[in-house]
ROKE-865597 format. One line per 2 residues: number of its first residue (from 1); their letters; for each residue z, x, y of C-alpha. Coordinates in Angstrom, 2 decimals, m for minus. Layout:
# residues N
NUM) A) Z,X,Y ~ ... .
END
This chain:
# residues 123
1) MA) 100.11,110.23,80.39 ~ 103.24,108.60,79.08 .
3) AI) 104.29,107.39,82.51 ~ 100.80,105.83,83.08 .
5) KT) 100.97,104.01,79.91 ~ 104.16,102.53,81.01 .
7) LE) 102.87,101.35,84.13 ~ 99.51,100.32,82.86 .
9) PD) 99.50,99.65,79.08 ~ 95.79,99.18,79.03 .
11) NG) 95.57,103.08,79.90 ~ 94.99,102.66,83.40 .
13) DL) 91.58,101.32,83.22 ~ 91.49,99.90,86.67 .
15) VL) 91.58,103.33,88.35 ~ 91.84,106.20,85.99 .
17) NK) 88.83,105.71,83.79 ~ 86.73,105.35,86.99 .
19) LR) 88.30,108.54,88.36 ~ 87.70,110.48,85.17 .
21) EV) 84.10,109.61,85.45 ~ 83.62,110.76,89.02 .
23) SP) 85.95,113.76,88.94 ~ 87.49,114.89,85.71 .
25) RY) 89.62,117.61,87.42 ~ 91.08,115.21,89.93 .
27) HD) 91.72,112.70,87.00 ~ 93.84,115.58,85.27 .
29) IN) 95.68,116.35,88.36 ~ 96.66,112.60,88.98 .
31) VE) 97.89,112.36,85.29 ~ 100.02,115.30,85.57 .
33) SY) 101.38,114.25,89.02 ~ 102.28,110.70,87.70 .
35) GD) 104.22,112.31,84.79 ~ 106.12,114.58,87.20 .
37) YF) 107.25,111.81,89.68 ~ 107.62,108.89,87.47 .
39) GD) 109.48,111.05,84.80 ~ 112.08,111.99,87.34 .
41) ER) 115.20,110.03,86.20 ~ 117.10,110.00,89.68 .
43) LS) 115.07,106.66,90.36 ~ 114.11,104.21,87.85 .
45) IK) 110.52,103.79,87.02 ~ 110.79,100.13,88.11 .
47) LR) 112.07,101.11,91.59 ~ 109.47,103.96,91.85 .
49) TL) 106.82,101.36,91.08 ~ 107.91,99.08,93.86 .
51) IT) 107.97,102.11,96.37 ~ 104.70,103.27,95.31 .
53) LT) 103.10,99.85,95.82 ~ 104.66,99.27,99.16 .
55) TL) 103.70,102.84,100.45 ~ 100.02,102.20,99.26 .
57) AA) 100.19,98.90,101.10 ~ 101.56,100.37,104.30 .
59) IN) 98.68,102.94,104.42 ~ 96.16,100.26,103.64 .
61) AY) 95.09,102.01,100.43 ~ 92.06,101.17,98.21 .
63) PG) 92.56,97.72,96.97 ~ 92.09,98.80,93.37 .
65) LI) 94.73,101.15,93.66 ~ 97.05,98.48,95.26 .
67) QF) 96.17,96.05,92.40 ~ 96.87,98.83,89.73 .
69) HA) 100.37,99.30,91.20 ~ 100.90,95.64,91.58 .
71) KA) 100.03,94.99,87.81 ~ 102.41,97.95,86.92 .
73) AL) 105.20,96.35,89.02 ~ 104.79,93.34,86.85 .
75) EV) 104.77,95.42,83.69 ~ 108.11,97.08,84.67 .
77) GW) 109.86,93.66,85.34 ~ 109.39,92.83,89.08 .
79) TP) 108.46,89.08,89.67 ~ 105.60,88.04,91.78 .
81) DE) 108.09,86.69,94.35 ~ 109.91,89.96,94.46 .
83) IF) 106.58,91.88,94.99 ~ 105.46,89.63,97.77 .
85) AA) 108.82,89.91,99.45 ~ 108.38,93.72,99.35 .
87) LE) 104.87,93.37,100.89 ~ 106.12,91.17,103.55 .
89) QN) 108.72,93.57,104.50 ~ 106.03,96.19,105.21 .
91) SL) 104.78,93.97,108.09 ~ 107.64,95.12,110.08 .
93) FA) 107.00,98.69,109.73 ~ 103.35,99.11,108.92 .
95) GY) 102.07,96.01,110.90 ~ 100.76,92.62,110.07 .
97) PY) 97.18,93.42,109.26 ~ 98.12,95.80,106.48 .
99) AI) 100.68,93.53,105.16 ~ 98.19,90.72,105.17 .
101) SS) 95.58,92.74,103.54 ~ 97.87,93.74,100.77 .
103) IY) 99.13,90.33,100.15 ~ 95.88,88.82,99.73 .
105) TV) 94.86,91.84,97.44 ~ 97.84,91.26,95.28 .
107) RE) 97.52,87.54,95.22 ~ 93.91,87.90,93.91 .
109) LF) 95.14,90.04,91.10 ~ 98.03,87.56,90.15 .
111) IQ) 95.53,84.69,90.17 ~ 93.25,86.62,87.78 .
113) LG) 96.19,87.59,85.45 ~ 97.46,83.82,85.59 .
115) VL) 100.85,84.65,87.01 ~ 100.24,82.76,90.24 .
117) AT) 98.89,79.31,91.05 ~ 95.63,79.01,92.94 .
119) EP) 97.17,76.41,95.37 ~ 99.32,77.51,98.08 .
121) RA) 103.04,76.65,97.94 ~ 104.32,73.67,99.61 .
123) E) 106.66,74.57,102.45 .
END
């Protein structure tokens, strides 16, 4: 659970509390898995967070899960621009539709969190 609290200080409310309601056993498996993978010190938790986010975006995962990991990426020190750059990189390998979907999903979250303006950037 310590790894999840690092990623999501609010105790993972976006995903894990809902998961606990639906499937307590699967919730427990997820908590244990997070501890195993995110506790492995061969890669920093910061890097693992970005890898996880881009992998979820590449497979067009559940938007709530993408938002959970995008928020976690902010928590461990990635900037919105760095996160968007990583999601844009996905378009080369996972395809434009998945990249666009994940970018809009993350954009919505960032607007809600107040870390991104609602107006598009001028080019």
